[in-house]
TITI-439275 format. One record per residue (C-alpha): residue number from 1; residue in one letter; x negated, y negated, z negated. Coordinates in nm, 2 decimals, padded with zeros to 4 digits, always signed. Layout:
<site><seq>NUM</seq><type>A</type><east>X</east><north>Y</north><up>Z</up></site>
...
end
This chain:
<site><seq>1</seq><type>X</type><east>-10.10</east><north>-04.62</north><up>+02.42</up></site>
<site><seq>2</seq><type>X</type><east>-10.33</east><north>-04.38</north><up>+02.28</up></site>
<site><seq>3</seq><type>X</type><east>-10.37</east><north>-04.02</north><up>+02.37</up></site>
<site><seq>4</seq><type>X</type><east>-10.20</east><north>-03.78</north><up>+02.13</up></site>
<site><seq>5</seq><type>X</type><east>-10.05</east><north>-03.42</north><up>+02.19</up></site>
<site><seq>6</seq><type>X</type><east>-09.70</east><north>-03.35</north><up>+02.14</up></site>
<site><seq>7</seq><type>X</type><east>-09.73</east><north>-03.21</north><up>+01.81</up></site>
<site><seq>8</seq><type>X</type><east>-09.87</east><north>-03.50</north><up>+01.69</up></site>
<site><seq>9</seq><type>X</type><east>-09.68</east><north>-03.75</north><up>+01.87</up></site>
<site><seq>10</seq><type>X</type><east>-09.34</east><north>-03.64</north><up>+01.78</up></site>
<site><seq>11</seq><type>X</type><east>-09.36</east><north>-03.63</north><up>+01.36</up></site>
<site><seq>12</seq><type>X</type><east>-09.10</east><north>-03.90</north><up>+01.26</up></site>
<site><seq>13</seq><type>X</type><east>-09.00</east><north>-04.01</north><up>+01.58</up></site>
<site><seq>14</seq><type>X</type><east>-08.70</east><north>-03.81</north><up>+01.44</up></site>
<site><seq>15</seq><type>X</type><east>-08.50</east><north>-03.75</north><up>+01.17</up></site>
<site><seq>16</seq><type>X</type><east>-08.50</east><north>-03.39</north><up>+01.17</up></site>
<site><seq>17</seq><type>X</type><east>-08.89</east><north>-03.36</north><up>+01.23</up></site>
<site><seq>18</seq><type>X</type><east>-09.08</east><north>-03.57</north><up>+00.97</up></site>
<site><seq>19</seq><type>X</type><east>-09.37</east><north>-03.30</north><up>+00.92</up></site>
<site><seq>20</seq><type>X</type><east>-09.58</east><north>-03.15</north><up>+01.16</up></site>
<site><seq>21</seq><type>X</type><east>-09.47</east><north>-02.81</north><up>+01.10</up></site>
<site><seq>22</seq><type>X</type><east>-09.12</east><north>-02.92</north><up>+01.17</up></site>
<site><seq>23</seq><type>X</type><east>-09.23</east><north>-03.02</north><up>+01.50</up></site>
<site><seq>24</seq><type>X</type><east>-09.43</east><north>-02.66</north><up>+01.62</up></site>
<site><seq>25</seq><type>X</type><east>-09.08</east><north>-02.54</north><up>+01.46</up></site>
<site><seq>26</seq><type>X</type><east>-08.85</east><north>-02.68</north><up>+01.68</up></site>
<site><seq>27</seq><type>X</type><east>-09.05</east><north>-02.66</north><up>+01.97</up></site>
<site><seq>28</seq><type>X</type><east>-09.12</east><north>-02.25</north><up>+01.88</up></site>
<site><seq>29</seq><type>X</type><east>-08.71</east><north>-02.26</north><up>+01.88</up></site>
<site><seq>30</seq><type>X</type><east>-08.67</east><north>-02.45</north><up>+02.22</up></site>
<site><seq>31</seq><type>X</type><east>-08.48</east><north>-02.74</north><up>+02.03</up></site>
<site><seq>32</seq><type>X</type><east>-08.79</east><north>-03.00</north><up>+02.15</up></site>
<site><seq>33</seq><type>X</type><east>-08.73</east><north>-03.08</north><up>+02.52</up></site>
<site><seq>34</seq><type>X</type><east>-08.97</east><north>-03.30</north><up>+02.75</up></site>
<site><seq>35</seq><type>X</type><east>-08.79</east><north>-03.44</north><up>+03.04</up></site>
<site><seq>36</seq><type>X</type><east>-08.51</east><north>-03.13</north><up>+02.96</up></site>
<site><seq>37</seq><type>X</type><east>-08.75</east><north>-02.91</north><up>+03.00</up></site>
<site><seq>38</seq><type>X</type><east>-08.89</east><north>-02.71</north><up>+02.68</up></site>
<site><seq>39</seq><type>X</type><east>-09.20</east><north>-02.87</north><up>+02.54</up></site>
<site><seq>40</seq><type>X</type><east>-09.53</east><north>-02.70</north><up>+02.45</up></site>
<site><seq>41</seq><type>X</type><east>-09.73</east><north>-02.81</north><up>+02.11</up></site>
<site><seq>42</seq><type>X</type><east>-10.02</east><north>-02.89</north><up>+02.37</up></site>
<site><seq>43</seq><type>X</type><east>-09.86</east><north>-03.12</north><up>+02.59</up></site>
<site><seq>44</seq><type>X</type><east>-10.04</east><north>-03.46</north><up>+02.64</up></site>
<site><seq>45</seq><type>X</type><east>-09.75</east><north>-03.69</north><up>+02.58</up></site>
<site><seq>46</seq><type>X</type><east>-09.72</east><north>-03.96</north><up>+02.89</up></site>
<site><seq>47</seq><type>X</type><east>-09.55</east><north>-04.31</north><up>+02.92</up></site>
<site><seq>48</seq><type>X</type><east>-09.19</east><north>-04.27</north><up>+03.07</up></site>
<site><seq>49</seq><type>X</type><east>-09.17</east><north>-03.89</north><up>+02.93</up></site>
<site><seq>50</seq><type>X</type><east>-08.82</east><north>-03.82</north><up>+02.80</up></site>
<site><seq>51</seq><type>X</type><east>-08.83</east><north>-03.65</north><up>+02.46</up></site>
<site><seq>52</seq><type>X</type><east>-08.52</east><north>-03.53</north><up>+02.27</up></site>
<site><seq>53</seq><type>X</type><east>-08.45</east><north>-03.28</north><up>+01.97</up></site>
<site><seq>54</seq><type>X</type><east>-08.16</east><north>-03.09</north><up>+02.02</up></site>
<site><seq>55</seq><type>X</type><east>-07.91</east><north>-02.91</north><up>+01.72</up></site>
<site><seq>56</seq><type>X</type><east>-07.98</east><north>-02.49</north><up>+01.70</up></site>
<site><seq>57</seq><type>X</type><east>-07.67</east><north>-02.45</north><up>+01.91</up></site>
<site><seq>58</seq><type>X</type><east>-07.67</east><north>-02.08</north><up>+01.76</up></site>
<site><seq>59</seq><type>X</type><east>-07.61</east><north>-02.21</north><up>+01.45</up></site>
<site><seq>60</seq><type>X</type><east>-07.36</east><north>-02.55</north><up>+01.55</up></site>
<site><seq>61</seq><type>X</type><east>-07.02</east><north>-02.54</north><up>+01.41</up></site>
<site><seq>62</seq><type>X</type><east>-06.73</east><north>-02.67</north><up>+01.60</up></site>
<site><seq>63</seq><type>X</type><east>-06.54</east><north>-02.99</north><up>+01.44</up></site>
<site><seq>64</seq><type>X</type><east>-06.14</east><north>-02.93</north><up>+01.58</up></site>
<site><seq>65</seq><type>X</type><east>-06.08</east><north>-03.30</north><up>+01.65</up></site>
<site><seq>66</seq><type>X</type><east>-05.89</east><north>-03.41</north><up>+01.95</up></site>
<site><seq>67</seq><type>X</type><east>-06.06</east><north>-03.64</north><up>+02.15</up></site>
<site><seq>68</seq><type>X</type><east>-05.90</east><north>-03.74</north><up>+02.47</up></site>
<site><seq>69</seq><type>X</type><east>-06.08</east><north>-03.64</north><up>+02.77</up></site>
<site><seq>70</seq><type>X</type><east>-06.08</east><north>-03.93</north><up>+03.07</up></site>
<site><seq>71</seq><type>X</type><east>-06.30</east><north>-03.70</north><up>+03.31</up></site>
<site><seq>72</seq><type>X</type><east>-06.43</east><north>-03.39</north><up>+03.31</up></site>
<site><seq>73</seq><type>X</type><east>-06.62</east><north>-03.18</north><up>+03.61</up></site>
<site><seq>74</seq><type>X</type><east>-06.83</east><north>-02.88</north><up>+03.55</up></site>
<site><seq>75</seq><type>X</type><east>-07.16</east><north>-03.12</north><up>+03.51</up></site>
<site><seq>76</seq><type>X</type><east>-06.99</east><north>-03.40</north><up>+03.29</up></site>
<site><seq>77</seq><type>X</type><east>-06.75</east><north>-03.61</north><up>+03.12</up></site>
<site><seq>78</seq><type>X</type><east>-06.63</east><north>-03.94</north><up>+02.99</up></site>
<site><seq>79</seq><type>X</type><east>-06.47</east><north>-03.93</north><up>+02.65</up></site>
<site><seq>80</seq><type>X</type><east>-06.23</east><north>-04.17</north><up>+02.48</up></site>
<site><seq>81</seq><type>X</type><east>-06.46</east><north>-04.15</north><up>+02.07</up></site>
<site><seq>82</seq><type>X</type><east>-06.18</east><north>-04.30</north><up>+01.80</up></site>
<site><seq>83</seq><type>X</type><east>-06.31</east><north>-04.60</north><up>+01.57</up></site>
<site><seq>84</seq><type>X</type><east>-06.46</east><north>-04.45</north><up>+01.23</up></site>
<site><seq>85</seq><type>X</type><east>-06.60</east><north>-04.11</north><up>+01.43</up></site>
<site><seq>86</seq><type>X</type><east>-07.01</east><north>-04.08</north><up>+01.43</up></site>
<site><seq>87</seq><type>X</type><east>-07.11</east><north>-04.06</north><up>+01.80</up></site>
<site><seq>88</seq><type>X</type><east>-07.36</east><north>-03.77</north><up>+01.64</up></site>
<site><seq>89</seq><type>X</type><east>-07.68</east><north>-03.69</north><up>+01.39</up></site>
<site><seq>90</seq><type>X</type><east>-07.67</east><north>-03.46</north><up>+01.05</up></site>
<site><seq>91</seq><type>X</type><east>-07.30</east><north>-03.50</north><up>+00.94</up></site>
<site><seq>92</seq><type>X</type><east>-07.05</east><north>-03.22</north><up>+01.04</up></site>
<site><seq>93</seq><type>X</type><east>-06.77</east><north>-03.50</north><up>+01.14</up></site>
<site><seq>94</seq><type>X</type><east>-06.93</east><north>-03.61</north><up>+01.45</up></site>
<site><seq>95</seq><type>X</type><east>-06.77</east><north>-03.65</north><up>+01.81</up></site>
<site><seq>96</seq><type>X</type><east>-07.07</east><north>-03.44</north><up>+01.96</up></site>
<site><seq>97</seq><type>X</type><east>-06.93</east><north>-03.15</north><up>+01.73</up></site>
<site><seq>98</seq><type>X</type><east>-06.58</east><north>-03.22</north><up>+01.86</up></site>
<site><seq>99</seq><type>X</type><east>-06.65</east><north>-03.20</north><up>+02.23</up></site>
<site><seq>100</seq><type>X</type><east>-06.66</east><north>-02.76</north><up>+02.24</up></site>
<site><seq>101</seq><type>X</type><east>-06.32</east><north>-02.78</north><up>+02.17</up></site>
<site><seq>102</seq><type>X</type><east>-06.22</east><north>-03.04</north><up>+02.37</up></site>
<site><seq>103</seq><type>X</type><east>-06.41</east><north>-03.01</north><up>+02.71</up></site>
<site><seq>104</seq><type>X</type><east>-06.36</east><north>-02.67</north><up>+02.89</up></site>
<site><seq>105</seq><type>X</type><east>-06.67</east><north>-02.45</north><up>+02.92</up></site>
<site><seq>106</seq><type>X</type><east>-06.96</east><north>-02.50</north><up>+03.19</up></site>
<site><seq>107</seq><type>X</type><east>-07.04</east><north>-02.28</north><up>+03.48</up></site>
<site><seq>108</seq><type>X</type><east>-07.39</east><north>-02.37</north><up>+03.55</up></site>
<site><seq>109</seq><type>X</type><east>-07.72</east><north>-02.21</north><up>+03.49</up></site>
<site><seq>110</seq><type>X</type><east>-07.85</east><north>-02.49</north><up>+03.27</up></site>
<site><seq>111</seq><type>X</type><east>-07.52</east><north>-02.52</north><up>+03.05</up></site>
<site><seq>112</seq><type>X</type><east>-07.49</east><north>-02.61</north><up>+02.74</up></site>
<site><seq>113</seq><type>X</type><east>-07.31</east><north>-02.42</north><up>+02.49</up></site>
<site><seq>114</seq><type>X</type><east>-07.21</east><north>-02.77</north><up>+02.28</up></site>
<site><seq>115</seq><type>X</type><east>-07.20</east><north>-03.07</north><up>+02.56</up></site>
<site><seq>116</seq><type>X</type><east>-07.44</east><north>-03.35</north><up>+02.43</up></site>
<site><seq>117</seq><type>X</type><east>-07.34</east><north>-03.73</north><up>+02.47</up></site>
<site><seq>118</seq><type>X</type><east>-07.60</east><north>-03.97</north><up>+02.65</up></site>
<site><seq>119</seq><type>X</type><east>-07.55</east><north>-04.26</north><up>+02.41</up></site>
<site><seq>120</seq><type>X</type><east>-07.42</east><north>-04.38</north><up>+02.17</up></site>
<site><seq>121</seq><type>X</type><east>-07.13</east><north>-04.58</north><up>+02.00</up></site>
<site><seq>122</seq><type>X</type><east>-07.14</east><north>-04.72</north><up>+01.62</up></site>
<site><seq>123</seq><type>X</type><east>-06.89</east><north>-04.52</north><up>+01.39</up></site>
<site><seq>124</seq><type>X</type><east>-06.66</east><north>-04.84</north><up>+01.41</up></site>
<site><seq>125</seq><type>X</type><east>-06.66</east><north>-04.92</north><up>+01.78</up></site>
<site><seq>126</seq><type>X</type><east>-06.39</east><north>-04.69</north><up>+01.99</up></site>
<site><seq>127</seq><type>X</type><east>-06.42</east><north>-04.65</north><up>+02.35</up></site>
<site><seq>128</seq><type>X</type><east>-06.59</east><north>-04.47</north><up>+02.59</up></site>
<site><seq>129</seq><type>X</type><east>-06.90</east><north>-04.16</north><up>+02.57</up></site>
<site><seq>130</seq><type>X</type><east>-07.08</east><north>-04.05</north><up>+02.84</up></site>
<site><seq>131</seq><type>X</type><east>-07.08</east><north>-03.67</north><up>+02.78</up></site>
<site><seq>132</seq><type>X</type><east>-07.32</east><north>-03.41</north><up>+02.95</up></site>
<site><seq>133</seq><type>X</type><east>-07.24</east><north>-03.05</north><up>+03.04</up></site>
<site><seq>134</seq><type>X</type><east>-07.59</east><north>-02.96</north><up>+03.16</up></site>
<site><seq>135</seq><type>X</type><east>-07.94</east><north>-02.98</north><up>+03.08</up></site>
<site><seq>136</seq><type>X</type><east>-08.03</east><north>-03.18</north><up>+03.45</up></site>
<site><seq>137</seq><type>X</type><east>-07.76</east><north>-03.38</north><up>+03.41</up></site>
<site><seq>138</seq><type>X</type><east>-07.87</east><north>-03.50</north><up>+03.04</up></site>
<site><seq>139</seq><type>X</type><east>-08.20</east><north>-03.59</north><up>+03.21</up></site>
<site><seq>140</seq><type>X</type><east>-08.09</east><north>-03.76</north><up>+03.51</up></site>
<site><seq>141</seq><type>X</type><east>-07.86</east><north>-04.00</north><up>+03.29</up></site>
<site><seq>142</seq><type>X</type><east>-08.09</east><north>-04.06</north><up>+03.03</up></site>
<site><seq>143</seq><type>X</type><east>-08.26</east><north>-04.13</north><up>+03.30</up></site>
<site><seq>144</seq><type>X</type><east>-08.00</east><north>-04.35</north><up>+03.49</up></site>
<site><seq>145</seq><type>X</type><east>-07.93</east><north>-04.52</north><up>+03.14</up></site>
<site><seq>146</seq><type>X</type><east>-08.31</east><north>-04.68</north><up>+03.08</up></site>
<site><seq>147</seq><type>X</type><east>-08.29</east><north>-04.83</north><up>+03.40</up></site>
<site><seq>148</seq><type>X</type><east>-07.96</east><north>-04.99</north><up>+03.39</up></site>
<site><seq>149</seq><type>X</type><east>-07.78</east><north>-04.83</north><up>+03.65</up></site>
<site><seq>150</seq><type>X</type><east>-07.49</east><north>-04.72</north><up>+03.37</up></site>
<site><seq>151</seq><type>X</type><east>-07.29</east><north>-05.01</north><up>+03.37</up></site>
<site><seq>152</seq><type>X</type><east>-07.09</east><north>-05.05</north><up>+03.05</up></site>
<site><seq>153</seq><type>X</type><east>-06.80</east><north>-05.33</north><up>+02.95</up></site>
<site><seq>154</seq><type>X</type><east>-06.65</east><north>-05.40</north><up>+02.63</up></site>
<site><seq>155</seq><type>X</type><east>-06.37</east><north>-05.62</north><up>+02.50</up></site>
<site><seq>156</seq><type>X</type><east>-06.41</east><north>-05.77</north><up>+02.17</up></site>
<site><seq>157</seq><type>X</type><east>-06.16</east><north>-05.99</north><up>+01.97</up></site>
<site><seq>158</seq><type>X</type><east>-06.39</east><north>-06.28</north><up>+01.79</up></site>
<site><seq>159</seq><type>X</type><east>-06.32</east><north>-06.59</north><up>+01.60</up></site>
<site><seq>160</seq><type>X</type><east>-06.18</east><north>-06.91</north><up>+01.72</up></site>
<site><seq>161</seq><type>X</type><east>-06.23</east><north>-07.06</north><up>+02.06</up></site>
<site><seq>162</seq><type>X</type><east>-06.55</east><north>-06.98</north><up>+02.31</up></site>
<site><seq>163</seq><type>X</type><east>-06.64</east><north>-07.11</north><up>+02.64</up></site>
<site><seq>164</seq><type>X</type><east>-06.53</east><north>-06.98</north><up>+02.96</up></site>
<site><seq>165</seq><type>X</type><east>-06.86</east><north>-06.76</north><up>+03.00</up></site>
<site><seq>166</seq><type>X</type><east>-07.21</east><north>-06.75</north><up>+02.95</up></site>
<site><seq>167</seq><type>X</type><east>-07.50</east><north>-06.52</north><up>+02.85</up></site>
<site><seq>168</seq><type>X</type><east>-07.67</east><north>-06.46</north><up>+02.53</up></site>
<site><seq>169</seq><type>X</type><east>-08.07</east><north>-06.42</north><up>+02.56</up></site>
<site><seq>170</seq><type>X</type><east>-08.16</east><north>-06.38</north><up>+02.21</up></site>
<site><seq>171</seq><type>X</type><east>-08.46</east><north>-06.13</north><up>+02.08</up></site>
<site><seq>172</seq><type>X</type><east>-08.34</east><north>-05.84</north><up>+01.86</up></site>
<site><seq>173</seq><type>X</type><east>-08.58</east><north>-05.71</north><up>+01.61</up></site>
<site><seq>174</seq><type>X</type><east>-08.87</east><north>-05.85</north><up>+01.81</up></site>
<site><seq>175</seq><type>X</type><east>-08.73</east><north>-05.78</north><up>+02.15</up></site>
<site><seq>176</seq><type>X</type><east>-08.57</east><north>-05.90</north><up>+02.49</up></site>
<site><seq>177</seq><type>X</type><east>-08.15</east><north>-05.84</north><up>+02.46</up></site>
<site><seq>178</seq><type>X</type><east>-07.98</east><north>-05.98</north><up>+02.69</up></site>
<site><seq>179</seq><type>X</type><east>-07.57</east><north>-06.00</north><up>+02.69</up></site>
<site><seq>180</seq><type>X</type><east>-07.33</east><north>-06.18</north><up>+02.95</up></site>
<site><seq>181</seq><type>X</type><east>-06.96</east><north>-06.27</north><up>+02.87</up></site>
<site><seq>182</seq><type>X</type><east>-06.65</east><north>-06.40</north><up>+02.95</up></site>
<site><seq>183</seq><type>X</type><east>-06.33</east><north>-06.51</north><up>+02.81</up></site>
<site><seq>184</seq><type>X</type><east>-06.03</east><north>-06.33</north><up>+02.91</up></site>
<site><seq>185</seq><type>X</type><east>-05.76</east><north>-06.51</north><up>+02.67</up></site>
<site><seq>186</seq><type>X</type><east>-05.72</east><north>-06.70</north><up>+02.33</up></site>
<site><seq>187</seq><type>X</type><east>-05.41</east><north>-06.68</north><up>+02.11</up></site>
<site><seq>188</seq><type>X</type><east>-05.24</east><north>-07.05</north><up>+02.16</up></site>
<site><seq>189</seq><type>X</type><east>-05.41</east><north>-07.16</north><up>+01.79</up></site>
<site><seq>190</seq><type>X</type><east>-05.73</east><north>-07.05</north><up>+01.89</up></site>
<site><seq>191</seq><type>X</type><east>-05.78</east><north>-06.84</north><up>+01.64</up></site>
<site><seq>192</seq><type>X</type><east>-05.89</east><north>-06.54</north><up>+01.81</up></site>
<site><seq>193</seq><type>X</type><east>-06.00</east><north>-06.48</north><up>+02.14</up></site>
<site><seq>194</seq><type>X</type><east>-06.04</east><north>-06.21</north><up>+02.32</up></site>
<site><seq>195</seq><type>X</type><east>-06.40</east><north>-06.10</north><up>+02.52</up></site>
<site><seq>196</seq><type>X</type><east>-06.55</east><north>-05.95</north><up>+02.80</up></site>
<site><seq>197</seq><type>X</type><east>-06.90</east><north>-05.83</north><up>+02.73</up></site>
<site><seq>198</seq><type>X</type><east>-07.15</east><north>-05.62</north><up>+02.90</up></site>
<site><seq>199</seq><type>X</type><east>-07.46</east><north>-05.55</north><up>+02.75</up></site>
<site><seq>200</seq><type>X</type><east>-07.74</east><north>-05.58</north><up>+02.96</up></site>
<site><seq>201</seq><type>X</type><east>-07.96</east><north>-05.45</north><up>+02.78</up></site>
<site><seq>202</seq><type>X</type><east>-07.94</east><north>-05.15</north><up>+02.49</up></site>
<site><seq>203</seq><type>X</type><east>-08.03</east><north>-05.26</north><up>+02.17</up></site>
<site><seq>204</seq><type>X</type><east>-07.89</east><north>-05.16</north><up>+01.81</up></site>
<site><seq>205</seq><type>X</type><east>-07.58</east><north>-05.34</north><up>+01.71</up></site>
<site><seq>206</seq><type>X</type><east>-07.62</east><north>-05.59</north><up>+01.99</up></site>
<site><seq>207</seq><type>X</type><east>-07.31</east><north>-05.68</north><up>+02.12</up></site>
<site><seq>208</seq><type>X</type><east>-07.17</east><north>-05.82</north><up>+01.73</up></site>
<site><seq>209</seq><type>X</type><east>-07.52</east><north>-05.98</north><up>+01.68</up></site>
<site><seq>210</seq><type>X</type><east>-07.44</east><north>-06.17</north><up>+01.98</up></site>
<site><seq>211</seq><type>X</type><east>-07.12</east><north>-06.26</north><up>+01.92</up></site>
<site><seq>212</seq><type>X</type><east>-07.20</east><north>-06.38</north><up>+01.56</up></site>
<site><seq>213</seq><type>X</type><east>-07.56</east><north>-06.58</north><up>+01.66</up></site>
<site><seq>214</seq><type>X</type><east>-07.34</east><north>-06.77</north><up>+01.89</up></site>
<site><seq>215</seq><type>X</type><east>-07.07</east><north>-06.87</north><up>+01.64</up></site>
<site><seq>216</seq><type>X</type><east>-06.80</east><north>-06.64</north><up>+01.75</up></site>
<site><seq>217</seq><type>X</type><east>-06.88</east><north>-06.31</north><up>+01.50</up></site>
<site><seq>218</seq><type>X</type><east>-06.63</east><north>-06.03</north><up>+01.64</up></site>
<site><seq>219</seq><type>X</type><east>-06.33</east><north>-05.93</north><up>+01.40</up></site>
<site><seq>220</seq><type>X</type><east>-06.35</east><north>-05.71</north><up>+01.12</up></site>
<site><seq>221</seq><type>X</type><east>-06.73</east><north>-05.70</north><up>+01.12</up></site>
<site><seq>222</seq><type>X</type><east>-06.84</east><north>-05.70</north><up>+00.78</up></site>
<site><seq>223</seq><type>X</type><east>-07.18</east><north>-05.67</north><up>+00.88</up></site>
<site><seq>224</seq><type>X</type><east>-07.24</east><north>-05.94</north><up>+01.07</up></site>
<site><seq>225</seq><type>X</type><east>-06.97</east><north>-06.22</north><up>+00.90</up></site>
<site><seq>226</seq><type>X</type><east>-06.66</east><north>-06.15</north><up>+01.11</up></site>
<site><seq>227</seq><type>X</type><east>-06.32</east><north>-06.23</north><up>+00.99</up></site>
<site><seq>228</seq><type>X</type><east>-06.18</east><north>-05.99</north><up>+00.80</up></site>
<site><seq>229</seq><type>X</type><east>-05.80</east><north>-06.07</north><up>+00.88</up></site>
<site><seq>230</seq><type>X</type><east>-05.47</east><north>-05.86</north><up>+00.99</up></site>
<site><seq>231</seq><type>X</type><east>-05.55</east><north>-05.51</north><up>+01.14</up></site>
<site><seq>232</seq><type>X</type><east>-05.79</east><north>-05.27</north><up>+01.01</up></site>
<site><seq>233</seq><type>X</type><east>-06.16</east><north>-05.19</north><up>+01.12</up></site>
<site><seq>234</seq><type>X</type><east>-06.36</east><north>-05.38</north><up>+01.37</up></site>
<site><seq>235</seq><type>X</type><east>-06.21</east><north>-05.50</north><up>+01.70</up></site>
<site><seq>236</seq><type>X</type><east>-06.48</east><north>-05.38</north><up>+01.95</up></site>
<site><seq>237</seq><type>X</type><east>-06.45</east><north>-05.12</north><up>+02.20</up></site>
<site><seq>238</seq><type>X</type><east>-06.59</east><north>-04.99</north><up>+02.52</up></site>
<site><seq>239</seq><type>X</type><east>-06.34</east><north>-04.99</north><up>+02.75</up></site>
<site><seq>240</seq><type>X</type><east>-06.47</east><north>-04.95</north><up>+03.11</up></site>
<site><seq>241</seq><type>X</type><east>-06.75</east><north>-04.74</north><up>+03.22</up></site>
<site><seq>242</seq><type>X</type><east>-06.92</east><north>-04.72</north><up>+03.56</up></site>
<site><seq>243</seq><type>X</type><east>-07.20</east><north>-04.51</north><up>+03.73</up></site>
<site><seq>244</seq><type>X</type><east>-07.31</east><north>-04.27</north><up>+04.01</up></site>
<site><seq>245</seq><type>X</type><east>-07.23</east><north>-03.90</north><up>+03.95</up></site>
<site><seq>246</seq><type>X</type><east>-07.61</east><north>-03.77</north><up>+03.94</up></site>
<site><seq>247</seq><type>X</type><east>-07.49</east><north>-03.41</north><up>+04.13</up></site>
<site><seq>248</seq><type>X</type><east>-07.18</east><north>-03.52</north><up>+04.41</up></site>
<site><seq>249</seq><type>X</type><east>-07.27</east><north>-03.91</north><up>+04.36</up></site>
<site><seq>250</seq><type>X</type><east>-06.94</east><north>-04.00</north><up>+04.34</up></site>
<site><seq>251</seq><type>X</type><east>-06.91</east><north>-04.37</north><up>+04.25</up></site>
<site><seq>252</seq><type>X</type><east>-06.71</east><north>-04.33</north><up>+03.85</up></site>
<site><seq>253</seq><type>X</type><east>-06.53</east><north>-04.60</north><up>+03.71</up></site>
<site><seq>254</seq><type>X</type><east>-06.36</east><north>-04.51</north><up>+03.37</up></site>
<site><seq>255</seq><type>X</type><east>-06.17</east><north>-04.74</north><up>+03.22</up></site>
<site><seq>256</seq><type>X</type><east>-05.86</east><north>-04.73</north><up>+02.93</up></site>
<site><seq>257</seq><type>X</type><east>-05.65</east><north>-04.93</north><up>+02.77</up></site>
<site><seq>258</seq><type>X</type><east>-05.71</east><north>-05.14</north><up>+02.47</up></site>
<site><seq>259</seq><type>X</type><east>-05.61</east><north>-04.98</north><up>+02.12</up></site>
<site><seq>260</seq><type>X</type><east>-05.26</east><north>-05.11</north><up>+02.00</up></site>
<site><seq>261</seq><type>X</type><east>-05.43</east><north>-05.34</north><up>+01.72</up></site>
<site><seq>262</seq><type>X</type><east>-05.59</east><north>-05.53</north><up>+01.98</up></site>
<site><seq>263</seq><type>X</type><east>-05.26</east><north>-05.66</north><up>+02.12</up></site>
<site><seq>264</seq><type>X</type><east>-05.09</east><north>-05.72</north><up>+01.79</up></site>
<site><seq>265</seq><type>X</type><east>-05.37</east><north>-05.93</north><up>+01.68</up></site>
<site><seq>266</seq><type>X</type><east>-05.35</east><north>-06.14</north><up>+01.96</up></site>
<site><seq>267</seq><type>X</type><east>-05.01</east><north>-06.21</north><up>+01.97</up></site>
<site><seq>268</seq><type>X</type><east>-04.90</east><north>-06.61</north><up>+01.87</up></site>
end
């Protein structure tokens, strides 16, 4: 890695920081952080640093959409994102903008006014998202995610029949990608199969790409050739997530029921 100062390295790294001027402004406002701490323009970037850019909380607006809360304490929460809602980004109607409406305000000294998702689900994917309510927890969970210490499990309905279990190692955009899967059940006509999937790596659209390349695309996946059959939307749900609480040390194992459309499609 070529040695660079933060003010140069961060240009174009995020959509909201397209220029050196925008980077300097974000640093001045305290919106650009390195390992959870406010950044300095002259900082030399080192391998392993976690860089994040945050919204200006003073101007953040709340999207008043009710979202199911599966777990919550003063440090973090786990929420069930509905399909069709973007996790975060520049638009107003995002999961991130609903969090202040759905969660209790944090009482810790470094609590966010607007809690932050620590990972994303695709717009079309429903299911569990971990949310940090404090800056320290966001850094800790971000590192746990990078180090593979957060276990994520999905269920998907795919087209046709599949092997009973398997592993997929097909690279995605030149990067290593690893998914494990096992069959849960198939319809008697073998038209659809319910799989449990676990992404060992975290590439964009990894599960969707891997299923499609193995010959059993996820139902409703218009982008990767999935059958657009009965039911609406993508049949992919992040139904279970497990990790160690970064503050209390407790083992967290959260899970949800699948959307009703899954049960309807699997009926013989």
